[in-house]
C-alpha positions in Angstrom: 0.1 0.1 -0.1 1.4 3.4 -1.1 1.7 5.8 1.7 -0.3 9.1 1.5 1.7 12.1 2.3 0.0 15.4 2.8 2.4 17.4 0.3 4.9 16.2 -2.1 7.5 19.0 -2.9 9.5 18.3 -6.3 12.6 19.9 -6.2 15.1 20.3 -3.1 16.6 23.8 -3.9 16.2 26.6 -1.2 12.7 27.3 -2.5 11.4 23.8 -2.4 13.1 23.1 0.8 11.6 26.2 2.3 8.1 25.0 1.5 8.9 21.7 2.9 10.4 23.4 6.2 7.3 25.4 6.9 4.6 22.7 6.0 6.5 20.1 8.2 6.9 22.6 11.0 3.1 23.1 10.8 2.7 19.4 11.4 2.1 18.0 7.8 3.6 14.9 6.4 6.0 16.0 3.5 8.3 14.2 1.0 10.7 16.0 -1.1 11.9 14.7 -4.4 15.3 15.6 -5.4 17.0 14.5 -8.6 20.6 14.8 -7.6 22.2 12.9 -5.0 21.9 15.5 -2.5 20.8 19.1 -2.6 23.2 21.4 -4.0 24.7 19.3 -6.5 25.2 20.8 -10.2 23.7 24.4 -9.1 24.6 27.3 -11.5 24.0 30.5 -9.4 26.0 33.3 -8.4 24.5 33.4 -4.9 24.0 37.0 -4.4 21.2 37.9 -2.0 20.2 40.9 0.0 20.7 41.5 3.8 16.9 41.7 4.0 16.6 38.1 2.6 19.4 36.9 5.0 17.5 38.3 7.9 14.1 37.4 6.8 14.7 33.7 6.1 17.4 33.2 8.7 19.9 32.2 6.3 22.8 30.3 8.2 25.9 32.7 8.5 28.1 29.8 7.7 27.0 29.6 4.1 27.8 33.3 3.4 31.2 33.6 1.7 31.3 37.4 1.9 29.3 40.6 2.4 29.3 43.5 0.2 28.2 47.1 -0.1 29.4 48.3 -3.4 29.7 47.5 -7.0 31.4 49.0 -10.0 29.4 49.1 -13.4 31.2 49.7 -16.6 29.5 51.1 -19.9 30.3 49.5 -23.0 33.1 52.2 -23.6 34.7 51.8 -20.2 32.9 54.7 -18.1 32.7 53.7 -14.4 29.9 54.2 -12.1 30.6 53.1 -8.7 27.3 52.3 -6.4 28.1 52.3 -2.9 26.3 52.2 0.5 28.1 52.4 3.9 25.6 49.5 5.2 26.2 46.0 4.0 23.5 45.5 1.1 24.1 41.9 0.3 25.6 38.6 1.0 27.4 36.1 -1.3 26.5 32.8 -0.4 27.7 29.4 -1.4 24.7 28.0 -3.3 25.5 24.4 -2.8 26.0 24.9 1.1 22.8 27.0 0.9 20.6 24.2 -0.5 22.1 21.7 2.0 21.3 24.0 4.9 17.7 24.7 3.9 17.2 20.9 3.1 18.9 20.2 6.8 16.3 22.7 8.2 13.4 20.9 6.6 14.5 17.5 7.6 14.9 18.8 11.1 11.1 19.3 11.0 10.4 16.1 9.8 10.4 16.3 6.0 11.5 13.3 4.2 13.9 13.8 1.4 14.1 11.2 -1.5 17.6 12.0 -3.3 18.2 10.5 -6.9 14.5 10.8 -7.5 13.5 12.3 -10.7 9.7 13.1 -11.2 8.4 11.9 -14.6 4.4 12.7 -14.2 2.1 13.9 -11.9 -1.6 12.5 -12.2 -4.4 14.6 -10.2 -7.1 12.7 -9.1 -10.4 13.6 -7.2 -8.8 13.1 -3.7 -4.8 12.8 -4.4 -2.2 13.4 -6.6 0.2 10.5 -7.9 3.7 11.2 -8.7 5.6 8.8 -11.0 9.4 9.0 -10.5 12.4 7.2 -11.3 15.0 6.5 -8.5 18.5 4.9 -9.4 16.7 3.3 -12.5 13.8 1.8 -10.3 9.9 3.1 -10.7 8.9 5.0 -7.7 5.2 5.9 -7.2 4.2 8.3 -4.5 0.8 9.9 -3.5 -0.1 12.9 -1.6 -3.1 15.1 -1.0 -1.3 18.1 -2.8 2.1 18.7 -4.8 4.4 21.6 -5.1 6.5 22.0 -8.2 9.9 23.7 -7.4 11.9 22.3 -10.1 13.5 25.4 -11.2 13.7 26.3 -15.0 12.9 24.1 -17.6 10.8 21.1 -16.2 8.1 19.8 -18.7 5.7 19.0 -15.7 4.0 22.4 -15.6 3.3 22.5 -19.3 1.9 18.9 -19.3 -0.4 20.0 -16.3 -2.0 22.4 -18.5 -0.3 25.6 -16.6 1.3 26.9 -19.7 5.0 27.7 -20.0 7.1 30.7 -18.9 6.5 33.7 -21.3 10.2 34.7 -21.7 13.7 33.6 -20.5 17.6 34.0 -20.8 20.5 31.7 -20.6 23.0 32.2 -17.9 26.5 31.1 -18.2 29.2 31.1 -15.4 32.5 29.7 -14.4 34.6 29.8 -11.4 38.3 31.6 -11.6 41.0 32.9 -9.7 40.9 36.7 -9.0 43.7 38.9 -9.3 43.7 42.2 -7.3 39.9 42.5 -7.4 38.0 43.0 -4.1 34.6 44.1 -5.2 31.7 43.0 -7.8 32.2 44.4 -11.2 29.3 44.5 -13.8 30.0 44.8 -17.6 27.5 46.2 -20.0 27.8 46.1 -24.1 26.7 44.1 -27.0 30.1 42.6 -27.6 30.2 41.2 -24.0 26.4 40.3 -23.3 24.0 41.5 -26.0 21.0 43.1 -24.2 22.0 41.9 -20.9 25.2 42.0 -18.8 28.3 40.2 -17.4 29.9 40.1 -13.8 32.9 39.3 -12.0 32.0 38.4 -8.2 34.6 37.5 -5.8 33.6 34.8 -3.3 36.2 33.1 -1.2 39.5 34.5 -2.0 41.1 33.8 -4.5 38.0 32.5 -6.2 35.4 34.4 -8.2 32.7 33.9 -10.4 32.5 35.2 -13.9 29.4 34.9 -16.0 26.7 36.7 -18.0 23.3 36.7 -19.3 22.7 36.0 -23.1 19.9 35.0 -25.4 22.1 33.8 -27.9 25.6 31.9 -27.8 26.2 32.1 -24.0 29.3 29.9 -24.4 31.0 31.9 -27.1 30.3 35.2 -25.0 31.7 33.6 -21.9 34.9 32.6 -23.5 35.4 35.8 -24.9 34.8 37.6 -21.6 37.1 35.3 -19.8 39.8 35.9 -22.3 39.5 39.6 -22.0 39.5 39.6 -18.2 42.5 37.5 -18.2 44.2 40.0 -20.8 43.4 42.6 -18.3 45.0 41.0 -15.6 42.0 40.4 -13.2 41.6 37.0 -13.4 43.7 33.8 -13.7 41.9 31.3 -15.8 42.4 27.5 -15.9 39.9 26.6 -18.6 37.5 25.4 -15.9 34.3 24.1 -17.4 31.3 26.6 -17.2 27.9 25.8 -16.0 24.6 26.8 -17.9 21.0 27.3 -16.8 17.9 29.1 -18.2 16.4 31.8 -16.1 12.8 32.9 -16.4 11.9 36.5 -17.2 8.3 36.4 -17.1 6.0 34.4 -14.6 3.5 31.9 -15.6 0.2 33.0 -16.3 -1.1 30.4 -13.8 0.8 28.9 -10.8 -1.9 26.9 -9.2 -4.1 24.2 -10.1 -6.4 21.2 -8.6 -4.1 20.2 -5.6 -1.0 21.9 -7.4 1.1 25.0 -6.9 4.1 26.1 -8.7 6.8 28.3 -6.9 10.4 29.8 -7.8 12.0 29.8 -11.1 9.7 27.1 -12.2 6.9 30.0 -11.9 8.9 32.7 -13.2 9.1 34.5 -9.8 12.6 36.0 -10.7 13.7 39.5 -10.7 13.8 40.5 -14.7 16.4 43.1 -14.2 19.2 40.6 -12.6 17.9 37.2 -13.1 18.0 36.8 -9.3 15.4 34.5 -8.0 16.2 33.3 -4.4 14.6 36.1 -2.5 11.4 36.3 -4.7 11.2 32.5 -4.7 11.4 32.3 -1.0 8.8 35.0 -0.4 6.5 33.1 -2.9 7.4 29.8 -1.0 6.2 31.3 2.5 2.8 32.3 0.6 2.5 28.9 -0.8 3.1 27.1 2.3 0.6 29.2 4.4 -1.9 28.7 1.6 -1.7 24.9 1.6 -1.6 24.7 5.2 -5.2 26.4 5.4 -6.3 24.4 2.5 -5.1 21.1 3.9 -6.8 22.1 7.3 -9.9 22.7 5.7 -9.5 19.8 3.2 -10.3 22.0 0.4 -7.4 21.7 -2.2 -9.6 22.8 -5.3 -8.1 25.1 -7.8 -10.5 27.9 -6.7 -9.1 27.6 -3.2 -5.4 27.4 -4.1 -5.8 30.4 -6.4 -5.6 32.3 -3.3 -1.6 31.9 -3.6 -1.5 33.4 -7.0 -3.7 36.4 -5.8 -1.4 37.0 -2.9 2.1 36.5 -4.5 0.9 38.9 -7.6 -0.2 41.6 -4.9 3.3 41.4 -3.7 5.3 41.0 -6.8 3.1 41.8 -9.5 3.8 45.5 -10.5 7.4 45.1 -9.3 7.8 42.2 -12.0 6.0 44.4 -14.6 7.9 47.5 -14.4 11.4 45.6 -14.1 10.2 43.5 -17.2 9.6 46.6 -19.1 12.8 48.2 -18.1 14.6 45.0 -19.1 12.9 44.7 -22.7 13.8 48.5 -23.1 17.3 48.2 -22.0 17.6 45.2 -24.7 16.8 47.5 -27.4 19.6 50.2 -26.5 22.6 50.5 -28.7 26.2 50.8 -27.0 26.2 54.4 -28.0 22.8 55.0 -26.0 23.9 53.1 -23.0 27.0 55.2 -22.9 25.0 58.2 -23.2 22.9 57.2 -20.2 25.8 56.4 -18.2 27.3 59.8 -18.9 24.2 61.6 -18.2 23.7 59.8 -14.8 27.0 60.3 -13.8 27.5 64.0 -14.8 24.3 65.0 -13.0 25.0 63.1 -9.9 21.9 60.7 -10.4 23.8 57.8 -9.3 24.7 59.2 -6.0 21.3 60.4 -5.3 19.9 56.9 -5.8 22.6 55.5 -3.5 21.6 57.8 -0.9 18.1 57.4 -1.0 17.4 55.0 1.9 14.0 54.0 0.7 15.4 52.5 -2.3 16.0 48.7 -1.9 18.5 46.1 -3.2 15.5 43.7 -3.9 12.7 46.1 -5.3 14.2 47.8 -8.6 10.7 49.1 -9.6 11.1 52.0 -7.6 14.5 52.8 -8.5 13.5 52.6 -12.4 10.3 54.7 -11.6 12.5 57.4 -10.0 15.2 57.1 -12.6 13.0 57.8 -15.5 11.3 60.5 -13.6 14.4 62.5 -13.6 14.0 65.3 -16.0 17.3 65.0 -17.7 16.8 61.1 -17.9 13.3 61.6 -18.9 14.1 63.7 -22.0 16.7 61.3 -23.0 14.4 58.4 -22.8 11.6 60.5 -24.7 14.3 60.8 -27.6 14.9 56.9 -27.5 11.1 56.4 -27.4 10.8 54.5 -24.0 7.8 52.2 -23.6 7.1 53.3 -19.9 3.7 54.4 -19.2 3.4 53.3 -15.4 1.7 55.3 -12.8 3.0 55.8 -9.3 0.7 53.9 -6.7 0.0 55.0 -3.3 
């Protein structure tokens, strides 16, 4: 006889593990399917999370490699804007260690982890969901009252269940290198480097650093060129380490719930369109998902109509932010290098960068307000009108 769990979570990354942690802590029987031998294997993430994220979700300090309060941004022509605040703004975490720590927290509350288990199919019945998986070459059948899909980008399960697909995405490419004389994060813009997006050099645990970029096309080629350039500049020592690649959602699913189902994290497109960062938004939505499921399990009402409350709540929290940031992302993709350089020069020459840094109400995590404030500046607004910017948002509140 197959054991009936309360919830099966598919995916043992930080988001899936946080859902499991909260639900298990509320007394529900939770099983987590993780396709790798253990959480944290084969992750491809820079691991930059805000101080707010660290505090809100009690991230274990042992997984934080270093803290940062500044970054250097380089325009296509090399113009530098340095963003700096006195207070710590973010932590750079060991992503593999973070995954392990979050899974350990969930297991400490009683969640059962099933490693080496790849979910192949989910069937939704009248009173349960049935998950078909493969574990070390053998078939594995599990049942639960509900399921949470937290697989990250690219899972076919969501589409098979009729929940659609992420509307837009980009590929990320990254490699670990040794840094030479670099002590703060650097961001590089330009169509020769990362067309329509950006590249980065992020110090982690000395002398190690992560070099990466986002690109719609040929990420391998662009990363190779970037690393060769940084090596020629004497910023890194590159031993031809093999890069990792992953897809990153830029637009959320139109529907993140169904009968006895919820989708969270990158699988749901709950990602910052400006940077591709998904840990904080994913955890915020995981919190909402767990609360929604807890009440639905208590009431024994796991209908799509009931679980739609999850989408209403996370969209209320993130919807406008994602919309503004996505339009900012699409506009930036249309700019030429010459136009980006012009914006850099305007921002720097008029002290707009420093004004934004000194505005205490602007957040590392919420980019929409910074975008609105930037385009509301007279100098920038005139330049954007000349570039035919697509922004037409009204301030709220």
